[in-house]
Steps between C-alpha positions, in 0.01 A plus 500: 500500500581334833344261725600453867408266780478684837568284792346690794133465604447877527412707196533861457329626183669834427716484192661822362443545126589837350187516279385869517326731740141568602599824675295711258185286501201622670402269807137504396582391154727221651219367706267487191768355271484131596283252340453122587361209311533127453667437156579138383453389856751755641419787746636787281548857638597790282603833657568796271745766627647816380826327405563488121593193302595275792297202635585292803351154541469308835340161516448224745358144511502246776807287414747596781701290742206405725336316206784232516289346794643163573674481170843601405579841653713621221230475228321828524822710499663290220182534295525878525868488404417309188243751366748724321692209344306464184148394395381221273509747202816713578827443671614722782746698273239591249268629773781687681610666167136604428461657843845659510436664154217704638644557859235280664546297817317193651580325829357210682525419873359224712370645827353330803169449336517686164694481177565865441534653158646840441559678170545844351494621144401779267123526416567398132677176616225395734359234258852348470558490879151357577552247234827384654357486849214287375725260303749458798219433745292277277761305291855509664742282315624314822801365331733263676814693439350826633356318802840364598642855481220645707520223763870552543443879536239439762723261688771759512266776633367262765854414611570881539184531703624261758760768591249789492409612841180669399369209302571253782338730760184530294500124454524436876246775577238369261548141622452605860188718462306310220394142541566237248247521219446874528581676160757715677694212667837490326708199398864500612754609240661159548179333382471719200859410415434129529189542290686697229743222465228234429239706309412379156376678182182290499414640843525842353267406226245360737505813715465722192199304385330526837570855616559704196174640362284810494250410770650705773745710313512871519656732245549870560609753226585857598615798302423611151252215442178489314242261677347383179827423336643325802196283547506403134867402522441297813206327339705422182794361698330311787166371365495122504718474803336324787579369854662646808429464871415748768730644768553306822337627825566356848218283637534711816722801586824416673462561874789587713538325838613671823776426578604384147686173445767550411548851625839547342674339207879533425628434160878495510682604183874521529712786366225770496568863614142553599194317651151525337230522763128447468257548790126450456200276475218393253268795468195279438380773253467544134556849360134566444384377843360733760776653713762414235550850372494655861774248605708582188486872578581450864784274406637782272540717810719231653708410203446669169771747384762705665267679745346182645552409854729216437722692263508798729597300808676177398693654220532883545512531884674172598692430178439127508397443137504642150149383426184392684137492394159361590220392265242251389569250220345231281146596577360579145340164437508323845582604846854612549772605746582800727876546547785717599813456279849617600860444444760506785875457522567186700651701785197720522238223458391459863476876560320548170238232571443634854452854362258369232297314754482801736376728216247243387363458842468872552316539171274208575420622854464871432374495140557789259434863575264721312809702374677197372188357334431820310865527386505150384162534317653782301819301440322181380255682279794713354721186441210327336423797268876520407471132410235585254714755319627239254310253271679214671384630840142517385513148346646344812245679724225375284582137484578497875160648574332248290679210663393639834140491389438860422382656168693757310336786690728400790761701333334817611309353809813396690610859599154582624489173702834582664397852580173380663683275753474623867755460772252272691465274203877474445582429870220252532628302199848488645389362830236257336729338246855519657665384809869529556484194728389293200781610264767278364866623478724386212869563486696398193870557448830475691389509856723619780370237746 
């Protein structure tokens, strides 16, 4: 088992787990295979697939970095890092031996708002794995010696992040577009580092007592799983657990100003061979809001994949970068961001930014064509369906849909929603919610000027 403490405010949910294929499963059977119920206070989803013997588990509860509030910033991540370091009844080595003997895996990770749980095992070992997850969430040992080791590991990873151009660009971008108090407003890595050096074990215990509980927890089990058996195991392991708090939503969506202040932020980091660039603004949208899907599809035309406008022009035609993309982020629970992300060599930075701005302006002014829209509808639906070809892909899609406020039928409804979008809807969403004049430019790395 492992537990990690990510430092960036953005979260991308796709995790590759080689846990079997759904390629032979009939789509109609897939859509009818999911069942949802509240068990021991937890929102439990079971989704049976054609894969044999393997079960993938994905869970989440509101105990991520944003829950630190005005307290010590290091607490949520360190709490997640302590979960696989023993329980009150078993030490970490006994638990690790039990899992390794059956080839099972459990990981924990503190995200922006969620504590994320991921596991995989054979069907016969599901009782063991659910029992371990329950014990680690409910009764972690929280021993001083393990806490000291985890804190030092976290400090080391933070010190490395100070030299990471992507992490520093993300930090500066989030600070520029989200106001203080917004759940997506990040804290500087330097502040995390200072917090990690002063955090105490008692602060972790207090955080665990307040935020760890079933009230807003979701648990998704996908694969060769029996609904009745899974619910019985969850009830056995989690009954009697209480507490937990809800996810955080902004009091009001972040609203970009035109022109923004500041309009550009430079984060100099010496000795780097490339510059990480972010250009964008707060979207003001949650994933489920009207126009959000239309904007997402239109943005794919600009910056999703090798045939997108940005890749075709800035990379392939002009040779200014190895990678450039555009997308929306951090909008599952509260309003998020719209951004272009790119990496340029210092000597090509000015040309690269100019080219990016030119293509952005053209896309915004002209919109997408009918041909582009139809091609990208096919591409997005195809990519989505490929993502559902593994048990892990189905599990990730399900929990993300639930966090976005959909039910399990969104798994099959999403492709139809994409196909139904019109060019007029997409272009109207682009013009309504974005404005290149409002966008903030971030450059992090060894700058030529």
